[in-house]
C-alpha positions in Angstrom: 177.2 62.4 30.5 176.5 65.4 28.1 176.1 63.1 25.2 173.6 61.1 27.0 171.6 64.2 27.9 171.9 65.5 24.5 170.5 62.0 23.1 167.5 62.2 25.5 166.6 65.5 24.3 166.7 64.6 20.8 164.6 61.6 21.2 161.9 63.6 23.1 161.5 65.9 20.2 157.8 65.6 19.0 158.6 64.2 15.5 160.7 61.5 17.1 158.3 60.5 19.6 155.5 60.4 16.9 158.0 58.3 14.8 158.6 55.7 17.6 154.8 55.3 18.4 153.8 55.0 14.8 156.5 52.4 14.5 155.7 50.3 17.5 152.0 50.3 16.6 152.8 49.3 12.9 155.0 46.5 14.2 152.6 45.2 16.7 149.8 44.8 14.1 152.0 43.3 11.3 153.8 41.1 13.8 150.4 39.8 14.9 149.4 38.6 11.5 150.6 35.1 11.0 153.3 34.8 8.4 154.4 38.6 8.4 157.2 39.8 10.6 159.7 42.3 11.3 161.6 41.9 8.0 158.5 42.3 6.0 157.3 45.4 8.0 160.6 47.0 8.0 161.1 46.5 4.2 157.6 47.9 3.5 158.4 51.0 5.8 161.9 51.5 4.5 161.1 53.8 1.5 159.3 56.3 3.9 162.3 56.9 6.1 164.7 58.2 3.2 162.8 61.6 3.3 163.0 61.8 7.1 165.6 63.2 9.5 168.1 60.4 10.1 167.1 59.8 13.8 163.5 60.0 12.9 163.5 57.6 10.1 165.8 55.1 12.0 163.6 55.3 14.8 160.4 54.6 12.9 162.2 51.4 11.7 163.5 50.4 15.5 159.9 50.8 16.7 158.7 48.5 13.9 161.4 45.9 15.0 160.3 46.1 18.6 156.6 46.1 17.9 156.8 43.1 15.4 159.0 41.0 17.5 156.4 41.3 20.4 153.4 41.1 18.1 154.2 37.6 17.0 153.1 36.4 20.6 149.8 37.7 20.2 148.6 35.3 17.5 150.7 32.5 19.2 148.6 33.1 22.4 145.0 33.4 20.8 145.1 31.2 17.7 148.0 28.8 18.1 149.9 30.4 15.1 153.1 32.2 16.0 152.9 35.5 14.0 156.6 35.7 13.4 159.2 32.7 13.8 160.6 34.4 16.9 157.3 33.4 18.8 157.6 29.8 17.7 158.4 28.8 21.4 155.9 31.2 23.0 152.9 29.1 22.0 154.0 26.2 24.1 152.5 27.9 27.1 150.7 30.9 25.9 148.1 29.1 24.1 147.2 26.3 26.8 146.9 29.3 29.2 144.5 31.2 26.8 142.5 27.9 26.3 142.3 27.7 30.2 140.4 31.2 30.0 143.4 33.2 30.7 144.1 34.9 27.5 144.4 38.3 29.0 147.0 36.9 31.7 149.0 35.3 28.9 149.2 38.4 27.0 150.0 40.4 29.8 152.8 38.2 30.6 154.0 38.2 27.0 154.0 42.1 26.6 155.7 42.6 30.1 158.4 40.0 29.3 159.0 41.5 25.8 159.5 44.8 27.3 161.9 43.7 29.9 164.0 41.6 27.4 164.1 44.7 25.1 165.0 47.2 27.8 167.8 44.9 29.2 169.5 44.6 25.7 168.8 48.2 25.0 170.8 49.1 28.2 173.6 46.6 27.2 173.8 48.3 23.8 174.0 51.9 25.5 176.8 51.0 28.0 178.5 47.8 27.0 178.0 47.9 23.1 181.5 48.1 21.8 183.0 46.1 24.6 180.7 43.1 24.0 180.9 43.3 20.2 184.5 42.5 20.3 183.8 39.3 22.5 181.2 38.3 19.9 184.0 38.5 17.1 185.5 35.3 18.6 182.5 33.4 17.5 183.7 31.8 14.2 182.1 28.7 12.5 183.5 26.2 15.1 181.8 28.2 18.0 178.5 28.7 16.0 178.5 25.1 15.2 178.7 24.1 18.8 176.1 26.7 19.9 173.9 25.0 17.4 174.6 21.5 18.9 173.6 23.0 22.3 170.5 24.4 20.7 169.5 21.1 19.5 169.6 19.4 22.9 166.4 21.5 23.5 164.4 18.8 21.9 164.4 16.9 25.3 162.9 20.0 26.8 160.0 20.4 24.3 159.3 16.8 23.2 156.4 16.4 25.5 155.9 13.1 27.4 157.8 11.0 24.7 161.5 11.8 23.9 161.5 9.3 21.1 158.6 11.1 19.4 160.4 14.2 19.9 163.6 12.9 18.3 161.6 11.6 15.3 159.9 15.1 15.1 163.2 17.0 15.0 164.6 14.5 12.5 161.8 15.5 10.1 162.7 19.3 10.8 166.3 18.5 10.1 165.3 16.6 6.9 163.2 19.5 5.7 166.1 21.9 6.2 168.2 19.9 3.6 165.9 20.2 0.9 167.2 22.7 -2.0 170.7 23.7 -2.8 173.6 22.7 -0.4 174.7 25.9 1.4 178.2 25.7 0.2 178.5 24.0 -2.9 175.1 24.7 -4.5 174.6 21.0 -5.1 170.8 20.1 -5.5 169.3 17.9 -2.7 165.7 16.1 -2.5 164.5 18.7 -5.3 163.3 15.7 -7.4 163.9 17.9 -10.5 161.5 20.6 -9.3 163.0 24.1 -10.0 160.7 25.6 -7.2 162.5 23.5 -4.6 165.9 24.8 -5.4 165.6 27.6 -3.0 164.3 25.2 -0.2 161.3 25.4 2.1 160.6 28.9 3.4 160.7 29.2 7.3 157.5 31.3 7.4 155.9 28.4 5.1 156.6 25.6 7.4 156.2 27.3 10.7 152.7 28.9 9.8 151.7 25.5 8.0 152.5 23.1 10.9 151.0 25.4 13.7 148.0 27.4 12.0 147.3 24.4 9.9 147.0 21.8 12.5 145.0 24.2 14.6 142.7 25.3 11.8 141.7 21.7 11.1 141.3 20.9 14.9 139.1 23.8 15.3 137.1 22.7 12.2 136.4 19.6 14.0 134.9 21.8 16.9 132.7 24.1 15.0 129.5 22.2 16.0 130.6 22.1 19.6 131.1 26.0 20.0 128.7 26.1 22.9 130.8 23.3 24.7 134.2 25.0 24.4 133.2 28.3 26.0 133.4 30.9 23.0 130.8 33.3 24.7 132.8 33.5 27.8 134.3 36.7 28.6 138.1 37.2 28.6 139.3 38.7 32.0 142.2 41.1 32.0 144.7 40.1 34.7 148.2 41.7 35.0 150.5 39.6 37.2 150.7 40.5 40.8 153.8 42.0 42.4 154.3 38.3 44.0 154.0 36.5 40.6 156.3 39.0 39.0 158.9 38.6 41.6 158.7 34.9 41.5 159.9 35.2 37.7 162.7 37.5 38.4 165.4 34.8 38.2 163.5 33.7 34.9 163.4 37.3 33.4 167.3 37.7 34.1 168.5 34.5 32.7 166.3 34.7 29.6 167.4 38.5 29.0 171.2 37.5 29.1 170.5 34.4 26.9 168.7 36.6 24.4 171.1 39.6 24.3 174.1 37.3 23.9 172.6 35.3 21.1 171.5 38.6 19.5 174.9 39.9 19.5 176.4 36.7 17.8 175.7 37.1 14.0 173.5 34.7 12.2 171.6 33.1 15.1 168.2 35.1 15.5 165.4 35.6 17.9 163.6 32.0 17.0 166.5 30.0 18.3 167.0 32.6 21.4 163.3 31.7 22.3 163.9 27.9 22.0 167.2 28.0 23.9 165.9 30.2 26.7 162.5 28.0 27.1 164.7 24.9 27.4 166.9 26.4 30.0 164.0 27.7 31.9 162.3 24.2 31.9 165.9 22.7 33.1 166.1 25.1 35.9 162.6 24.7 37.1 161.4 23.0 40.2 158.4 21.8 38.2 159.6 21.0 34.5 156.6 18.6 34.0 154.4 21.7 34.1 156.0 23.4 30.9 153.6 23.2 28.0 150.5 23.1 30.0 150.0 26.9 30.2 152.2 28.3 32.9 153.8 32.0 32.9 157.4 30.6 33.1 157.4 29.4 29.4 156.0 32.6 28.1 158.5 34.7 30.2 161.4 32.7 29.1 160.7 32.8 25.2 159.3 36.4 25.2 162.2 37.8 27.2 164.9 36.1 25.1 163.3 36.8 21.6 162.9 40.6 22.4 166.4 40.9 24.0 167.7 39.9 20.6 166.6 43.3 19.2 169.2 45.3 21.2 171.7 42.5 20.9 171.4 42.4 17.3 172.4 46.2 17.0 175.6 45.7 18.9 177.7 44.3 16.0 175.7 46.4 13.5 176.3 49.7 15.0 179.9 49.1 16.4 181.4 46.8 13.8 179.1 47.2 10.8 178.2 43.5 10.8 174.5 42.9 10.4 173.7 39.8 12.7 170.2 39.0 11.1 168.0 40.0 8.2 166.4 42.9 10.1 169.8 44.3 11.1 170.8 44.0 7.3 167.9 46.2 6.2 168.6 48.7 9.1 172.5 48.5 7.7 171.0 49.7 4.2 168.9 52.3 5.8 171.8 53.8 7.7 173.9 53.9 4.7 171.2 55.6 2.6 171.1 58.3 5.4 174.9 58.7 4.9 175.6 57.0 8.5 178.3 54.2 8.1 178.0 51.7 11.0 181.4 50.8 12.7 184.0 52.7 14.6 183.5 55.7 12.4 179.8 56.0 13.6 180.9 56.9 17.1 183.4 59.4 16.0 181.7 61.3 13.0 178.0 60.9 14.0 178.4 60.2 18.1 175.2 62.3 18.5 173.0 60.0 16.3 174.5 56.8 17.5 173.6 57.6 21.3 170.1 59.0 20.1 169.3 55.6 18.7 170.5 53.8 21.9 168.1 55.9 24.1 165.4 55.7 21.2 165.4 51.9 21.6 164.9 52.3 25.3 161.9 54.5 24.9 160.5 52.4 22.0 160.4 49.4 24.4 158.6 51.5 27.1 155.8 52.6 24.5 155.6 48.9 23.5 154.8 47.8 26.8 152.2 50.8 27.5 150.4 50.1 24.0 150.4 46.3 24.6 148.9 46.8 28.2 146.3 49.3 26.9 145.3 47.2 23.8 145.1 43.7 25.6 141.5 43.9 25.8 141.1 44.6 22.1 143.6 41.6 21.4 142.0 39.2 23.7 138.7 39.6 21.8 140.1 37.7 19.0 139.6 34.5 20.9 135.9 35.4 21.0 135.3 35.4 17.3 133.3 32.3 16.1 135.5 29.7 14.7 133.3 29.6 11.5 134.6 33.1 10.8 137.9 32.9 12.3 139.1 29.8 10.3 138.7 31.4 6.8 140.3 34.5 8.1 143.4 32.6 9.4 143.9 30.7 6.1 143.5 34.1 4.0 146.1 35.8 6.2 148.5 32.9 6.0 148.3 32.4 2.2 148.4 36.1 1.5 151.3 36.6 3.8 153.4 33.6 2.5 152.9 34.9 -1.1 153.8 38.4 -0.1 157.1 37.2 1.5 158.0 34.6 -1.3 156.1 35.5 -4.3 155.6 32.0 -5.1 152.6 30.0 -5.6 154.5 27.0 -5.1 155.2 28.1 -1.4 151.6 28.3 -0.7 151.2 24.7 -2.1 153.9 23.7 0.3 152.0 25.7 3.1 148.9 23.4 2.5 151.2 20.2 2.5 152.5 21.4 6.0 148.9 22.0 7.0 148.0 18.3 6.5 151.5 17.2 7.8 151.1 19.1 11.2 147.6 17.9 11.6 148.4 14.3 11.3 151.5 14.6 13.3 149.4 15.9 16.2 146.8 13.2 15.7 149.4 10.7 16.3 150.8 12.4 19.3 153.9 13.9 17.8 155.1 17.1 19.2 155.4 20.2 16.7 158.0 22.1 18.5 160.9 19.8 17.8 160.2 20.1 14.0 160.4 23.9 14.3 163.6 23.6 16.3 165.2 21.0 13.8 164.3 23.3 10.7 165.3 26.5 12.3 168.8 25.1 13.5 169.2 22.5 10.7 170.7 24.6 7.8 172.8 26.9 10.1 174.3 23.5 11.9 175.1 22.0 8.5 176.8 25.1 7.2 179.0 26.0 10.2 180.0 22.3 10.4 181.1 22.1 6.8 183.1 25.5 7.1 184.6 24.2 10.4 185.8 21.1 8.7 187.3 23.3 5.6 189.1 25.4 8.2 190.7 22.5 10.0 191.3 20.4 6.8 188.8 17.8 7.8 190.2 17.3 11.2 188.3 17.6 14.4 191.3 19.2 16.4 189.0 22.3 16.6 187.4 20.6 19.7 190.6 21.3 21.8 192.3 23.9 19.8 189.5 26.5 20.2 188.7 27.0 24.2 185.4 28.4 23.7 184.3 25.2 21.6 185.3 23.0 24.3 183.6 25.1 26.9 180.5 25.1 25.1 180.8 21.4 24.2 181.0 20.8 28.1 178.0 22.8 28.8 176.2 20.8 26.0 177.2 17.4 27.4 176.1 18.5 31.0 172.8 19.7 29.7 172.1 16.2 28.2 173.3 14.4 31.3 171.3 16.5 33.6 167.9 14.8 33.0 169.4 11.4 33.5 171.0 12.6 36.6 167.9 13.9 38.0 166.1 10.7 37.2 168.7 8.7 39.0 168.4 11.0 41.9 164.6 10.6 41.8 164.9 6.8 41.7 167.4 6.8 44.6 164.8 8.9 46.9 
């Protein structure tokens, strides 16, 4: 108990509180800019932390991590563009809700859900970190492959009215993920002799292209009709009532658990957590047909899960020294530069610092909710900017962000290709969500499948030799059969 009290007193020192607030603020702003994200933000801030006290410096980075993960939902809500890949599933319901004149309500649900997910995972990190990290070590390539298969079944949940079109869209996503070098052997695929394609298509490039691009071109068509689409209408600020909040309790709980567990497993990430949680929320819902039309359930599921990844990702990092995502890898470097080596030694040699970080993550999430609610009115005003001004700004932000991340003009040309691709896909009634899902999961699915076959000499005996794989396959099969069972049940009624 004494170590917890000591950690609280450390975090509430003035310099540490200022560090957390500054980090969260910077993170929200950078996360809201399409194309940028937690990795870019933390990488930019990293050099500053080397001259700070270890706790102060790391808390600045953790504040940026939390803020940027939430910040991605702001642009997803207001301009149909996920500011970060983790917010890709958020826009399915957040943007339609904003279009109905409830932008403030959508942003409120986003920040509250983000806070709950972040706090849940922070408490898991605080009390169960070492125990849960041991469980996560059981996830080898076979388990990760099966988990990816389960994630791909979410296509049925985000395909919209036509499952066939959803499957076609996800196939395109899987194809785009194969462009470049084969992950294990380095063999070139679908590069057509172009050196720039060796590194493949950037995740930010395709996500920003298909979402921002299709929306920018759609908005361009409406410039002459600005009076008809209600741009002069005031955006009302509406926090969820206690009853609405209570109705989402189950959704909050399941989504937080899903996000935390996925965060703990190395190599998965917040984007996949958002998709899986969204799909599960739709499957559990009494009104699944309303998902994608602008209901709070979709926002709660995605934002709670992707923010729960923040604490989950720190479990293997701090307890085992294993970075589970790009952000965790940067944090690992920051800790080592401060003379702090993650793993069992951290809890022996620097116990005070370790528990201070746990408590600091809780405080960072509380500040994130406070800042988010206070700034909702400011964020919601983005929707009132005339489209003739907003469209060029979005394009500028997107192109600058992509070049900042990849330092490649070719990725900008790819961005414009996906602008047209996303626009035409929407015109012909194809959903964009399955493309993102297929691309995000494609490379990881292929890599883990190949690793699994190498481990078992090309045999599929891993299905019954690894109990966890069998359990995950059964869950995947049940999730596929459930929609058919519900249709059969409906027909019998």
